[in-house]
C-alpha positions as CSV (number, residue, x, y, z in Angstrom):
1,X,-1.9,16.0,18.8
2,X,1.0,15.0,21.2
3,X,1.1,11.4,22.2
4,X,1.8,10.7,25.9
5,X,4.7,12.3,27.6
6,X,8.4,11.7,27.4
7,X,9.6,8.3,28.4
8,X,12.3,7.8,31.0
9,X,14.8,7.1,28.3
10,X,13.8,9.9,25.9
11,X,12.4,13.3,26.2
12,X,11.4,13.3,22.5
13,X,7.8,14.3,22.0
14,X,5.6,12.3,19.5
15,X,3.0,14.2,17.6
16,X,0.3,12.8,15.2
17,X,0.1,14.5,11.8
18,X,2.1,17.6,12.6
19,X,2.8,20.0,9.8
20,X,6.3,19.0,8.5
21,X,8.4,20.9,6.0
22,X,10.4,19.4,3.2
23,X,13.4,21.0,4.8
24,X,12.8,19.2,8.1
25,X,12.1,15.8,6.5
26,X,15.0,16.0,4.0
27,X,17.4,16.9,6.9
28,X,16.2,13.9,8.9
29,X,16.3,11.5,5.9
30,X,19.7,12.7,4.7
31,X,21.2,12.1,8.2
32,X,19.5,8.7,8.4
33,X,19.6,7.2,4.9
34,X,22.8,7.2,2.9
35,X,22.2,8.3,-0.6
36,X,18.9,10.1,0.2
37,X,18.0,12.6,-2.5
38,X,16.2,15.8,-1.5
39,X,12.5,15.4,-2.4
40,X,9.1,17.0,-1.9
41,X,7.2,15.0,0.8
42,X,3.9,16.8,0.2
43,X,2.5,14.3,-2.3
44,X,3.3,11.4,0.0
45,X,1.8,13.0,3.1
46,X,-1.3,13.9,1.1
47,X,-1.9,10.2,0.5
48,X,-1.0,9.0,4.0
49,X,-3.5,7.7,6.5
50,X,-1.4,9.1,9.4
51,X,2.1,10.0,10.2
52,X,3.9,10.4,13.6
53,X,6.8,12.7,14.1
54,X,9.2,12.8,17.1
55,X,10.9,16.1,18.0
56,X,13.4,17.0,20.7
57,X,14.0,20.6,21.5
58,X,12.2,21.7,18.3
59,X,14.3,19.4,16.0
60,X,12.7,16.5,14.0
61,X,14.5,13.3,15.2
62,X,12.0,10.6,14.1
63,X,9.3,9.9,11.7
64,X,7.0,7.0,10.6
65,X,4.3,7.0,7.9
66,X,1.2,4.9,7.6
67,X,-0.7,4.4,4.4
68,X,-4.0,2.5,4.0
69,X,-5.9,0.6,1.4
70,X,-9.1,2.4,2.3
71,X,-10.3,-0.7,4.2
72,X,-8.9,-3.0,6.8
73,X,-5.2,-2.9,5.9
74,X,-2.5,-0.3,6.7
75,X,1.2,-0.3,5.9
76,X,4.1,1.1,7.9
77,X,6.6,3.1,5.7
78,X,9.7,5.1,6.2
79,X,10.4,4.4,9.9
80,X,13.3,6.8,10.4
81,X,15.2,7.8,13.5
82,X,18.1,10.2,13.5
83,X,21.4,8.3,14.1
84,X,22.1,10.3,17.2
85,X,18.7,9.1,18.7
86,X,18.9,5.4,17.8
87,X,18.9,2.4,20.3
88,X,17.0,4.4,22.9
89,X,13.5,3.1,22.2
90,X,12.3,6.0,20.0
91,X,11.7,3.8,16.9
92,X,9.6,1.4,18.9
93,X,7.6,4.3,20.4
94,X,7.0,5.7,16.9
95,X,5.9,2.4,15.4
96,X,3.6,1.5,18.4
97,X,2.1,5.0,18.2
98,X,1.5,4.5,14.5
99,X,-0.2,1.2,15.1
100,X,-2.5,2.8,17.7
101,X,-3.4,5.6,15.2
102,X,-3.9,3.1,12.3
103,X,-6.3,1.2,14.6
104,X,-8.2,4.3,15.5
105,X,-8.6,5.0,11.8
106,X,-10.3,1.7,11.3
107,X,-7.4,-0.6,10.2
108,X,-7.5,-4.1,11.5
109,X,-4.2,-5.3,10.0
110,X,-0.9,-3.5,10.0
111,X,1.8,-4.6,7.5
112,X,5.5,-3.8,7.3
113,X,8.3,-5.0,5.0
114,X,11.8,-4.9,6.4
115,X,15.3,-6.3,5.8
116,X,16.4,-9.3,7.8
117,X,18.6,-7.2,10.2
118,X,15.5,-5.3,11.3
119,X,13.5,-8.4,12.4
120,X,14.2,-8.1,16.1
121,X,13.3,-4.3,16.0
122,X,9.9,-5.0,14.4
123,X,9.4,-8.0,16.8
124,X,9.8,-5.5,19.7
125,X,7.2,-3.3,18.0
126,X,4.7,-6.3,18.1
127,X,5.0,-7.7,14.5
128,X,5.4,-11.3,13.7
129,X,7.2,-12.5,10.5
130,X,5.1,-13.7,7.6
131,X,5.8,-14.8,4.1
132,X,5.4,-12.0,1.6
133,X,6.3,-11.2,-1.9
134,X,8.0,-8.2,-3.4
135,X,8.4,-7.1,-7.1
136,X,10.6,-4.3,-8.1
137,X,8.8,-2.1,-10.8
């Protein structure tokens, strides 16, 4: 399902839960994340509450994943925008669409972990900072 129309700053189209190939996702992640290793995304998507993809002219240019706890909490993961598409509002559009979809799925709280340099980005998306913990396993 496509979400809204193109914004004035971007003609990327957002789609909820589109079929995505490993080739498409690995291409986006390789361009966006230094050191990305090619992987199968099917196991991750099979466990997702929802994901949103952004495409421009048939090319995947953005992605965000939402997982849930089966109850009231959902978690943003893997917010990714192709380097050629950054700083144009696409990431904010993706995260806000993911929040809307998580709410529609019954979530009442949306969590995200991020590095300090992303605080202003997530603030633009509507998040407020909280204290949290993290353990590397």
